[in-house]
Each structure stands twice: as structure tokens, then as C-alpha cells.
C-alpha positions in Angstrom: 141.4 82.4 43.3 137.8 81.8 43.0 135.5 83.6 45.5 133.8 81.3 48.1 130.0 81.4 47.6 127.9 82.4 50.7 125.7 79.8 52.1 122.1 80.6 51.1 119.8 81.7 53.9 117.1 79.2 54.6 113.5 80.3 54.4 112.9 79.5 58.1 115.9 81.6 59.1 114.5 84.6 57.1 111.1 84.1 58.8 112.9 83.9 62.2 114.7 87.2 61.8 111.5 88.9 60.5 109.6 87.7 63.6 112.5 88.7 65.9 112.5 92.3 64.5 108.7 92.5 64.7 108.6 91.4 68.3 111.7 93.1 69.7 112.7 95.8 67.2 116.1 96.7 66.0 119.3 95.7 67.9 118.6 92.0 68.3 119.8 89.2 66.1 120.0 85.5 66.0 122.6 83.5 64.1 124.2 80.1 64.0 127.4 79.4 66.0 128.8 75.9 65.8 125.4 74.3 65.5 123.9 76.4 68.3 121.9 79.6 68.4 123.7 82.7 69.3 121.9 85.8 70.5 123.5 89.2 69.8 122.4 92.6 71.1 123.7 95.8 69.5 123.6 98.7 71.9 123.1 102.4 71.2 126.9 103.1 71.1 127.2 100.3 68.5 129.0 98.0 71.1 127.8 94.4 71.2 127.1 91.7 73.8 126.1 88.2 73.1 125.3 84.8 74.6 125.3 81.4 73.1 122.0 79.7 73.7 121.9 75.9 74.4 119.4 75.5 71.6 120.2 73.7 68.3 120.1 75.9 65.3 117.2 74.2 63.5 113.8 75.2 62.1 111.9 73.1 64.8 113.5 75.2 67.5 112.7 78.6 66.1 110.0 79.3 68.7 112.3 78.3 71.5 114.9 80.8 70.3 112.2 83.6 70.3 111.0 82.6 73.7 114.6 82.7 75.0 115.0 86.3 73.7 111.7 87.3 75.3 112.7 85.9 78.6 116.1 87.5 78.6 114.5 90.9 77.7 112.1 90.7 80.5 115.0 90.2 82.9 116.8 93.2 81.4 113.8 95.4 81.4 113.3 94.5 85.1 116.7 96.0 85.9 119.0 93.0 85.8 122.4 93.4 84.3 123.4 91.3 81.3 125.4 88.6 83.0 122.9 88.0 85.7 120.0 87.9 83.3 121.8 85.3 81.1 122.6 83.2 84.2 119.0 83.4 85.5 117.5 82.4 82.2 119.9 79.4 82.0 119.4 78.3 85.6 115.7 78.3 85.7 114.9 76.6 82.4 113.5 73.1 82.3 115.7 70.6 80.4 114.1 68.7 77.6 115.3 65.4 76.1 118.0 65.6 73.5 120.5 68.3 73.2 118.3 71.4 73.4 117.3 73.4 76.4 113.7 74.5 76.5 112.5 77.9 77.9 108.8 77.3 78.0 108.6 77.2 81.7 110.7 77.7 84.8 111.6 75.0 87.3 109.1 75.6 90.0 110.3 72.7 92.1 113.8 74.2 92.3 112.4 77.6 93.0 110.3 76.2 95.9 113.3 74.4 97.3 115.5 77.5 97.2 112.8 79.6 98.9 112.3 77.1 101.6 116.0 76.9 102.2 116.2 80.7 102.5 113.6 80.4 105.4 115.3 77.5 107.2 116.0 79.6 110.3 112.3 79.8 111.1 110.4 77.8 113.8 109.6 74.2 113.0 105.9 74.8 113.1 106.3 77.7 110.7 108.4 75.6 108.4 105.8 72.9 108.5 103.1 75.3 107.3 105.4 76.7 104.7 106.3 73.3 103.3 102.6 72.5 102.9 101.9 75.8 101.1 104.9 75.3 98.7 103.6 71.8 97.9 100.3 73.4 97.0 102.1 75.9 94.8 103.6 73.0 92.9 100.1 71.5 92.5 98.9 74.8 91.1 101.6 74.9 88.5 100.9 71.4 87.5 97.2 72.1 87.0 95.5 72.8 83.7 95.0 75.2 82.0 98.6 76.4 82.6 99.0 79.4 84.9 101.1 82.2 83.2 101.6 84.9 85.8 101.7 85.6 89.5 98.2 86.9 90.0 96.9 83.9 88.1 98.9 81.6 90.4 97.4 83.2 93.5 93.9 83.0 92.2 94.3 79.4 91.2 95.8 78.6 94.6 92.7 80.1 96.3 90.3 78.2 94.0 92.0 74.9 94.8 92.8 75.2 98.5 90.4 77.6 100.1 87.3 75.4 100.1 87.7 74.4 103.7 89.2 77.7 104.8 86.6 80.2 106.1 86.5 83.6 104.3 87.9 86.5 106.1 90.0 84.3 108.5 93.7 84.3 109.3 94.1 81.0 107.5 93.5 82.4 104.1 95.5 85.6 104.9 98.6 83.7 106.1 98.6 81.3 103.1 98.4 84.2 100.6 101.2 86.1 102.6 103.5 83.1 102.1 102.6 82.7 98.4 103.2 86.4 97.9 106.6 86.2 99.7 107.5 83.3 97.5 106.7 85.1 94.3 108.6 88.2 95.4 111.6 86.0 96.1 111.4 84.4 92.7 111.3 87.8 91.0 113.8 89.7 93.2 116.3 86.9 93.9 115.9 84.3 91.2 115.3 86.6 88.3 111.8 85.5 87.3 110.0 87.8 84.7 108.0 90.7 86.1 104.7 89.0 85.2 105.3 86.6 88.2 105.0 89.5 90.7 102.2 88.8 93.3 98.8 90.4 93.6 98.6 93.8 95.3 97.5 93.9 98.9 94.0 95.2 97.9 93.5 92.4 95.3 94.8 89.8 97.8 92.2 91.0 100.3 89.5 90.1 97.7 90.7 86.5 97.9 90.8 86.6 101.7 87.2 87.7 101.7 85.0 88.7 104.6 83.2 86.6 107.2 79.7 85.6 106.0 76.9 87.6 107.6 73.2 86.6 108.0 71.0 89.6 108.3 72.1 92.0 111.1 75.6 91.3 112.4 75.5 89.7 115.8 78.1 90.7 118.3 80.2 87.8 119.4 80.3 87.8 123.2 83.9 87.3 124.6 84.1 84.8 127.4 86.1 86.0 130.4 89.0 83.8 131.6 87.9 83.0 135.1 90.4 83.5 138.0 90.9 79.7 138.7 91.6 79.1 135.0 93.9 82.0 134.8 95.9 80.8 137.8 96.0 77.2 136.3 97.2 78.4 132.9 100.1 80.5 134.4 101.2 77.5 136.5 101.2 75.2 133.6 103.3 77.6 131.5 105.9 77.7 134.3 105.9 74.0 134.7 106.4 73.6 130.9 109.3 76.0 130.9 107.4 78.6 128.8 108.7 81.6 130.7 108.3 84.1 127.9 104.8 83.0 127.1 104.0 83.1 130.8 105.3 86.7 131.1 103.1 88.0 128.3 100.1 86.1 129.4 100.5 87.3 133.0 100.9 90.9 131.9 97.7 90.8 129.7 95.7 89.0 132.4 96.9 90.9 135.5 96.6 94.4 133.9 93.7 93.8 131.5 95.7 94.8 128.4 94.9 94.5 124.7 97.4 92.1 123.1 99.0 94.9 121.0 99.4 97.2 124.1 102.4 95.0 125.1 104.3 97.3 122.6 103.3 100.4 124.6 104.1 99.4 128.2 106.2 101.5 130.5 106.9 100.3 134.0 108.4 102.9 136.4 110.8 102.2 139.2 107.9 101.8 141.7 106.4 99.0 139.5 103.5 101.1 138.3 102.4 100.2 134.8 101.5 102.8 132.1 100.2 102.3 128.6 101.7 105.0 126.4 99.9 106.3 123.4 96.7 104.9 121.8 96.4 101.5 120.2 93.1 101.8 118.5 93.9 104.7 116.1 93.4 105.1 112.4 96.3 105.2 110.0 96.0 109.0 109.6 96.4 109.5 113.3 99.4 107.2 113.5 101.1 108.9 110.6 100.6 112.4 112.1 102.8 111.5 115.0 100.4 113.1 117.5 100.9 111.6 120.9 98.0 110.5 123.1 98.2 110.8 126.9 99.3 107.6 128.6 97.0 105.8 131.0 97.6 104.0 134.3 97.0 100.2 134.1 95.9 98.7 137.4 97.2 95.2 138.4 94.4 93.0 139.9 96.0 90.2 141.9 94.6 86.7 142.3 93.4 85.5 145.7 96.3 84.1 147.7 98.9 85.9 145.5 99.2 89.4 147.0 101.6 91.6 145.0 101.9 89.2 142.1 100.8 91.7 139.5 103.5 94.2 140.6 106.1 91.4 140.6 105.3 90.5 137.0 105.6 94.1 136.0 109.0 94.5 137.6 110.2 91.3 135.9 109.2 92.8 132.6 111.0 96.1 133.4 114.2 94.2 134.4 114.4 92.3 131.1 115.2 89.1 132.9 112.5 87.4 130.9 111.7 88.6 127.4 108.6 88.2 125.3 108.1 85.3 122.8 110.3 85.6 119.8 107.3 85.5 117.3 105.8 88.5 119.2 109.0 90.4 119.3 109.4 89.9 115.5 106.0 91.5 115.0 106.8 94.4 117.4 109.8 95.2 115.3 107.5 95.7 112.2 104.9 97.9 113.9 106.4 101.2 112.7 106.6 100.2 109.1 103.0 98.7 109.1 101.4 101.4 111.2 99.5 98.6 112.8 99.6 96.5 116.0 97.2 93.8 114.7 99.9 91.3 113.8 101.4 91.5 117.4 98.1 90.1 118.8 97.8 87.6 115.9 101.3 86.2 116.7 100.4 85.8 120.4 97.1 84.1 119.5 98.9 81.7 117.2 101.2 80.6 120.0 98.3 80.0 122.4 96.4 78.1 119.7 99.2 75.6 119.5 99.7 75.3 123.3 98.0 72.2 124.6 96.9 73.6 128.1 95.2 76.5 126.3 93.5 73.9 124.0 92.2 72.2 127.2 90.8 75.5 128.5 89.0 76.1 125.2 87.5 72.6 125.4 86.2 73.4 128.9 85.1 76.9 127.8 83.9 76.8 124.2 84.4 80.1 122.5 87.3 81.2 124.7 89.8 83.5 122.9 93.0 85.2 124.0 91.0 88.4 124.5 89.3 86.6 127.3 92.4 87.5 129.4 91.3 91.2 129.2 87.7 90.3 129.9 88.8 88.2 132.8 90.4 91.4 134.3 87.0 93.2 133.9 85.2 90.3 135.5 87.5 90.4 138.5 87.2 94.2 138.7 83.4 93.8 139.3 82.8 90.3 140.7 85.9 89.0 142.4 86.4 91.3 145.4 84.1 92.4 148.2 85.0 96.0 147.1 84.5 96.0 143.4 85.6 98.8 141.2 83.1 101.3 139.9 82.3 101.0 136.1 83.8 104.4 135.4 87.1 103.4 137.2 87.3 100.1 135.4 86.7 101.8 132.1 89.5 104.3 132.7 92.0 101.6 133.7 91.0 99.6 130.5 91.3 102.7 128.3 87.8 103.0 126.9 84.6 104.9 127.5 82.0 104.0 130.2 79.6 103.4 127.3 81.9 100.9 125.7 82.5 99.3 129.1 78.8 98.9 129.9 78.1 97.6 126.4 80.5 94.7 126.5 80.7 93.9 130.2 77.2 94.5 131.6 76.1 91.1 130.3 77.6 89.5 133.4 75.0 91.3 135.6 71.9 89.1 135.7 68.3 90.0 136.8 68.7 88.5 140.2 71.7 90.7 140.9 69.9 93.8 139.7 66.9 93.0 142.0 69.2 92.4 144.9 71.0 95.7 144.3 67.8 97.6 144.2 66.6 96.0 147.4 69.8 96.9 149.3 69.6 100.5 147.9 66.1 101.1 149.2 66.9 99.4 152.6 69.9 101.7 153.0 67.7 104.8 152.4 65.1 103.7 155.0 67.8 103.0 157.6 69.6 106.3 157.1 
């Protein structure tokens, strides 16, 4: 019986296998299987594993085969098992016309949809912002020249969409946080190659930038929230059914707290409020675990509402009303971040979207959430016929007398100083 002659190996097949060996070393091979390309990997123990690629075995598809191998290897080198890597490569490829499956790029539209779906339990306002940012990601990936990695995607995003977003602001920061979370999801959950990992925190900060300065930095004066506006705001929150927002706003305004100090509050059975630890500490101090002595926070009532500050504190202690969900979410992350900054940012974001607060800002241009704390200081010195001494107010607010005078002495005008001097001299002469 005559021996069957082997089919000669085509020149392009020889070139394909040479390139495969040069790019990936020994242990990888490509061959034909019923008109399609089959990838085989030979392991160290001589066992084999293989997958049939949906690529026609033809010279025009040689580059597609090599790209498929490269993509699969990236998944494996990133820690994925064989079956998941094969599935990920197949799922995220873009289908071309005909009977082949191209591997030149992943399906960013599908990835964006899946990421958005994974965040579907978020607030409607948060989802609206996320939808906008994912649409911008799609625009980035459709732009030319083609982006080929995660850092490049983030830099292109910034170049295309940060023109109207001030440097150093929360707008840039939150957008990059969402894009970074998306890329991490793509790599960790969808099996994207490692090159699509996002920028590091430090590199991301370079894109956020810093607020522009002209010559010497000028201190931005914080406007105090005046008593009548504070009372009006609290009433509106109750009328609108915003009990959680009301509680936090009332605590900050009645006790002169920094936003982040809401994490450090301790209310005893008598209704006295204490701020435990120290908010404005560096990372080294936080990591050391050294405890700072707690301070007493004094509740300053509004006229016609005696005992209201203490009532608010007792409500907080009872747990009958909680804090806003967005704030609680950030409080839960304080220990891992070693920072309270995002707690205040979450609260500020809620206020920014609240229409009565927007009305207050229109009436008082430059008003910020920190104005609640400054409003407490204003009442401490200007609201009562028996004002607090500056040293007392400074102690209740948790800063030095020097700091207190630096930021709060601007409310004392020349006329008041002249009047105070006159009364002092008159008292001396009548003694």
C-alpha cells in the first residue's frame, strides 16, 4: 500500500510559526483544524491545552492569529486560569464581517454597559454623572490616533474633556476616579490585558492639577451663615422631608464643627457633645495610632429656640435619625484612606444639589458649607449680649487663639474697635 504524502507546508505557515516562536518562545504552536486556527500550549510537564480560534486558517489572517496569542498570554500572565482567559478573549473581541473574529480591539461599548450595570444600585444623580463619563470614554476610544493603554486613555480623556473644568477642583478629581474605577473593573472582572490598568494616584493628580495662582496666594474669606439663614435652611429641610440632611446640618451649625468631625462625635447621656481625637492630622500621626484628647463642643442656640442644640445632639445619640447615606458611605472608608476629606466632600455635594442651599448661595455669593462653622463663630461673638471670649471660642472650635483671630477677626470693623476703646476708658474713670 502506497504511503500517503504529507501536505506541503505553505511559505506563510512557515513564516507564521517562526514569528510565533520569536514573539512567544517555545511551547506555543498554531495549526489548522477543520479550516480554523487552533492554538496549542505545551506545558512544562509535557501536558497540553488548546483552544480553537474563530479565525479562518488563511495567510491574510496570520496577524490576527498572532494577536490572539498575545492577548491570551496577557490574560494568563495576569493570573487568569486557562478557561477564563479563553472566554474573556472570545467575549470581548469585535466581530468583523465574514466568518472570522478579529482581536484588534475590545468592545468598549459592551464594557461600559456592563460597568454601568454593576453600579446600578447607586443614586440617580450619581448614575447620571457616571453615564456622562462613560459616554466620554467611548468618545476617547473612537478618537484618533487610537489609544492603546489605560494611562493613555485617561490622558486623552483629560485633554478632550477638561477644558471647562478648573484645575485642582473636585470636578476633575471625580471624573478621573470614575474612569479609574472603570478600567480596574475591565482588568479585574472582564479580563482586559494589564496594559489597560489606570494611572497611579500620583500620576492622576498631575491631571487634576492645582488651582491657578497669581503672585502671592490670597486667602479666601469664608462667609458665615447668618442666624436667620441658618434657621430658614433647617426649616426648609424639615419641610422637604430631608431629615438626615437636616440632622447633619444642624449638628455642624449648632456646634461649629468641621464637616469631617461628624465621624468623631460622642454625645453623653446628659446631651454634652465631645469631639474625639484630632481631625487635622498628618498621615504619620494617624498611622501611629496616638490618641488626641477629646474636646467639648458648645451648642449655641438660635433666638427663640432654647435648648434646640442639645435636642439635636440627643437625637443624634438616639439613632432615631441617621446621617445621609452618601456621608455614611464615606465614613466607612475613613480608616482605609486615613483621611476625613471625602466625608466633607460628600456632604458638600449634597448641599450643592439642594435648591434651598442654591438660593442661599445666590443671596450670599461665595457661601460654602464651611460657612456653618463660621456662622457658629459669628454667633459666639456677635449674637448675644454676653459674647464668648476669643480664647473660649477657640477652645470650643478646636484651634489656637492665633488661628481664631486670623480667620474671625475680620468681622470686627473700625467703628466697633473705637467704641470698645471708648467704653474701656470710661470704665476706668468711673471705677
